[in-house]
C-alpha positions as CSV (number, residue, x, y, z in Angstrom):
1,M,23.1,1.7,0.7
2,T,24.3,4.6,-1.5
3,N,22.7,3.0,-4.5
4,I,19.4,2.5,-2.7
5,T,19.5,6.2,-1.7
6,A,20.2,7.3,-5.2
7,I,17.3,5.3,-6.6
8,F,15.0,6.5,-3.8
9,K,15.8,10.2,-4.5
10,K,15.4,9.8,-8.3
11,E,12.0,8.0,-8.0
12,F,10.7,10.3,-5.2
13,R,11.6,13.4,-7.2
14,S,9.9,11.9,-10.3
15,Y,6.6,11.7,-8.4
16,F,6.6,15.5,-7.8
17,N,8.2,16.4,-11.1
18,S,5.0,15.0,-12.7
19,P,1.3,15.4,-11.8
20,I,1.2,11.9,-10.2
21,A,1.9,12.9,-6.6
22,Y,-0.3,16.0,-6.7
23,I,-3.2,14.1,-8.2
24,F,-2.8,11.2,-5.8
25,I,-2.7,13.4,-2.7
26,T,-5.5,15.7,-3.8
27,F,-7.9,12.9,-4.8
28,F,-7.1,10.7,-1.8
29,L,-7.6,13.4,0.8
30,G,-10.6,14.8,-1.0
31,L,-12.4,11.5,-1.4
32,S,-11.5,10.1,2.1
33,S,-12.5,13.3,3.8
34,W,-15.8,13.6,2.0
35,L,-16.7,10.0,2.6
36,F,-15.8,10.2,6.3
37,F,-17.4,13.5,7.2
38,R,-20.6,12.9,5.3
39,G,-21.4,10.2,7.8
40,F,-19.5,11.6,10.8
41,F,-22.0,14.3,11.8
42,F,-24.9,11.8,11.6
43,G,-23.2,9.3,13.9
44,N,-22.9,11.8,16.7
45,Q,-19.8,10.0,17.9
46,A,-16.2,11.3,18.0
47,E,-14.4,8.4,16.5
48,M,-12.5,7.5,13.4
49,R,-13.7,3.9,12.8
50,G,-15.5,5.0,9.7
51,F,-12.3,6.6,8.2
52,F,-10.1,3.6,8.9
53,G,-12.8,1.2,7.6
54,L,-12.8,3.0,4.2
55,M,-9.0,2.9,3.8
56,P,-8.6,-0.7,2.5
57,W,-11.0,0.0,-0.4
58,I,-9.7,3.5,-1.2
59,F,-6.1,2.1,-1.1
60,L,-7.2,-0.8,-3.3
61,F,-7.6,1.6,-6.3
62,F,-5.2,4.5,-5.4
63,I,-2.0,2.6,-4.6
64,P,-1.9,0.4,-7.7
65,A,-2.2,3.6,-9.7
66,V,1.0,4.9,-8.0
67,T,3.0,1.7,-8.5
68,M,1.9,0.8,-12.0
69,K,4.5,2.9,-13.6
70,L,7.5,2.0,-11.5
71,W,8.6,-0.9,-13.8
72,A,6.1,-0.9,-16.6
73,E,7.2,2.6,-17.7
74,E,10.9,1.6,-17.5
75,K,10.2,-1.3,-19.9
76,K,8.0,0.7,-22.3
77,I,10.5,3.5,-22.9
78,G,13.5,1.2,-22.7
79,T,15.3,2.8,-19.7
80,I,15.3,-0.5,-17.9
81,E,18.0,-1.7,-20.3
82,I,20.2,1.2,-19.3
83,L,19.4,0.7,-15.6
84,M,20.3,-3.0,-15.7
85,T,23.8,-2.1,-17.2
86,L,24.7,0.1,-14.2
87,P,26.9,-1.2,-11.4
88,I,23.9,-1.7,-9.1
89,R,22.2,-4.8,-7.7
90,D,18.7,-5.7,-8.7
91,Y,17.4,-5.7,-5.1
92,E,18.8,-2.2,-4.6
93,V,16.7,-0.9,-7.4
94,V,13.6,-2.7,-6.1
95,V,14.1,-1.4,-2.5
96,G,14.8,2.1,-3.7
97,K,11.6,2.2,-5.8
98,F,9.6,0.7,-2.9
99,L,10.9,3.3,-0.4
100,A,10.2,6.2,-2.8
101,S,6.6,5.1,-3.2
102,F,6.3,4.4,0.6
103,A,7.6,8.0,1.3
104,L,4.9,9.3,-0.9
105,L,2.4,7.3,1.1
106,I,3.8,8.7,4.4
107,V,3.4,12.2,3.1
108,T,-0.2,11.6,2.1
109,V,-1.1,9.9,5.4
110,L,0.5,12.8,7.4
111,L,-1.5,15.3,5.5
112,S,-4.7,13.3,6.4
113,L,-4.0,14.1,10.1
114,V,-6.2,17.1,9.7
115,I,-9.1,14.6,10.0
116,P,-8.3,13.3,13.5
117,F,-7.5,16.9,14.7
118,S,-11.0,17.9,13.4
119,V,-12.5,14.9,15.3
120,M,-10.7,16.0,18.5
121,Y,-12.1,19.5,18.1
122,F,-15.7,18.1,18.1
123,G,-15.2,15.5,20.8
124,D,-12.7,13.3,22.8
125,P,-11.7,10.3,20.7
126,D,-9.5,7.5,21.9
127,G,-5.9,8.6,21.0
128,G,-4.5,5.1,21.3
129,T,-7.0,3.7,18.8
130,I,-6.2,6.5,16.3
131,F,-2.5,5.9,16.7
132,A,-2.9,2.1,16.2
133,G,-5.2,2.8,13.2
134,Y,-2.5,5.0,11.5
135,I,0.2,2.3,12.1
136,G,-2.1,-0.2,10.5
137,L,-2.8,2.1,7.7
138,L,0.9,2.5,6.9
139,L,1.5,-1.3,7.2
140,M,-1.4,-2.1,4.9
141,G,-0.4,0.6,2.5
142,A,3.2,-0.7,2.4
143,A,1.8,-4.2,1.6
144,Y,-0.3,-2.8,-1.2
145,L,2.8,-1.0,-2.5
146,A,5.0,-4.1,-2.5
147,I,2.2,-6.0,-4.4
148,G,1.8,-3.2,-6.9
149,L,5.5,-3.0,-7.4
150,F,5.6,-6.7,-8.2
151,T,2.8,-6.6,-10.7
152,S,4.5,-3.7,-12.4
153,T,7.5,-6.0,-13.1
154,L,5.3,-8.4,-15.0
155,T,4.3,-6.2,-17.9
156,E,5.2,-3.0,-19.8
157,N,1.6,-2.0,-20.0
158,Q,0.7,0.3,-17.1
159,I,-3.1,-0.4,-17.3
160,I,-2.4,-4.2,-17.1
161,A,-0.1,-3.6,-14.1
162,F,-2.9,-1.5,-12.5
163,I,-5.5,-4.2,-13.0
164,L,-3.2,-7.0,-11.8
165,G,-2.3,-4.9,-8.7
166,I,-6.0,-4.3,-7.8
167,F,-6.8,-8.0,-8.4
168,T,-4.0,-9.3,-6.2
169,C,-4.6,-6.8,-3.4
170,F,-8.4,-7.6,-3.5
171,V,-7.8,-11.4,-3.2
172,L,-5.5,-11.0,-0.2
173,L,-7.9,-8.4,1.3
174,I,-10.9,-10.7,1.3
175,I,-9.4,-14.1,1.6
176,G,-9.6,-14.0,5.4
177,E,-13.1,-12.5,5.6
178,D,-16.0,-14.4,7.0
179,I,-17.8,-14.5,3.7
180,V,-14.9,-16.5,2.2
181,L,-14.0,-18.6,5.3
182,F,-17.7,-19.7,5.5
183,N,-17.3,-22.0,2.5
184,T,-13.6,-22.8,3.0
185,P,-12.6,-26.5,3.7
186,D,-11.5,-27.1,7.3
187,W,-7.9,-27.8,6.3
188,L,-7.7,-24.5,4.4
189,F,-9.4,-22.5,7.1
190,P,-6.3,-21.6,9.2
191,I,-4.3,-20.8,6.1
192,F,-6.9,-18.4,4.6
193,S,-7.6,-16.9,8.0
194,Y,-3.9,-16.0,8.5
195,L,-3.3,-14.8,4.9
196,G,-6.2,-12.4,5.0
197,L,-4.8,-8.9,4.7
198,G,-8.0,-7.3,5.9
199,A,-8.3,-9.5,9.0
200,H,-4.9,-8.4,10.3
201,Y,-5.8,-4.8,9.6
202,S,-9.1,-5.1,11.5
203,S,-7.1,-6.6,14.4
204,I,-4.9,-3.6,14.6
205,L,-7.9,-1.3,14.5
206,R,-9.0,-2.7,17.8
207,G,-6.2,-0.6,19.3
208,V,-3.7,-3.4,20.1
209,L,-0.5,-3.7,18.1
210,D,-0.1,-7.5,18.1
211,S,3.4,-8.7,17.0
212,R,1.7,-11.4,14.9
213,D,0.0,-8.7,12.8
214,I,3.2,-6.7,12.4
215,I,5.2,-9.8,11.4
216,Y,2.5,-10.7,8.9
217,Y,2.7,-7.4,7.1
218,L,6.5,-7.3,7.2
219,S,6.7,-10.8,5.8
220,L,4.2,-10.0,3.1
221,I,6.2,-6.9,2.1
222,G,9.4,-8.8,2.1
223,F,7.9,-11.7,0.0
224,F,6.6,-9.5,-2.8
225,L,9.8,-7.4,-2.9
226,Y,11.7,-10.7,-3.2
227,L,9.4,-11.7,-6.1
228,S,10.0,-8.3,-7.7
229,T,13.8,-8.9,-7.5
230,L,13.4,-12.3,-9.1
231,A,11.3,-10.9,-11.9
232,V,13.9,-8.3,-12.6
233,E,16.7,-10.8,-12.5
234,S,14.9,-13.1,-14.9
235,R,14.6,-10.3,-17.4
236,K,18.4,-9.8,-17.2
237,W,19.1,-13.5,-17.9
238,R,16.7,-13.4,-20.9
């Protein structure tokens, strides 16, 4: 646990010691607020469905941009060789890096609370739906982070890691959507329906925290963190 904490602190500080965190937070809050409020006043309804509906697509581009450097930069500048010689387990490095990026996501999401407070000022939205929406937002964001962390282990080029992250997240996002399921063979239908990242997020947005959705996200996060650990271990053996 001490090693994980040390990696977490190092990576989290690195976000704020460079422009990455400030650019990510500023652009995320600016874009999401603008897109939401430009339609909010025309809808004449005090709800945040539009905000939460935008998040899978905004996260699709913003989160891989945060994770693309986590391993790719280590490989490019050669610090990964030093890191691998330290008395620390591979999974501890992976978990530490993931928690640091997740902490940045939490900070960003907390700063976005100005949006629901503004909505409450203009009307009386359903607090339970907003709470469930933010839980879904963090779970989906954590899944994107785990995927982006894994794609960063595959290359030393940050742009390639960024593109791979977007592609993998996009596939998992739409695989359970009706437009995909419509042409899916019957035997694949239940598999695709369950694997759809967006479908589980939409389920949470209804205001009900189903254990199946939570287990899905936790399993997806664990799976990609495990793949990241295997990728790091394979490099050590090579």
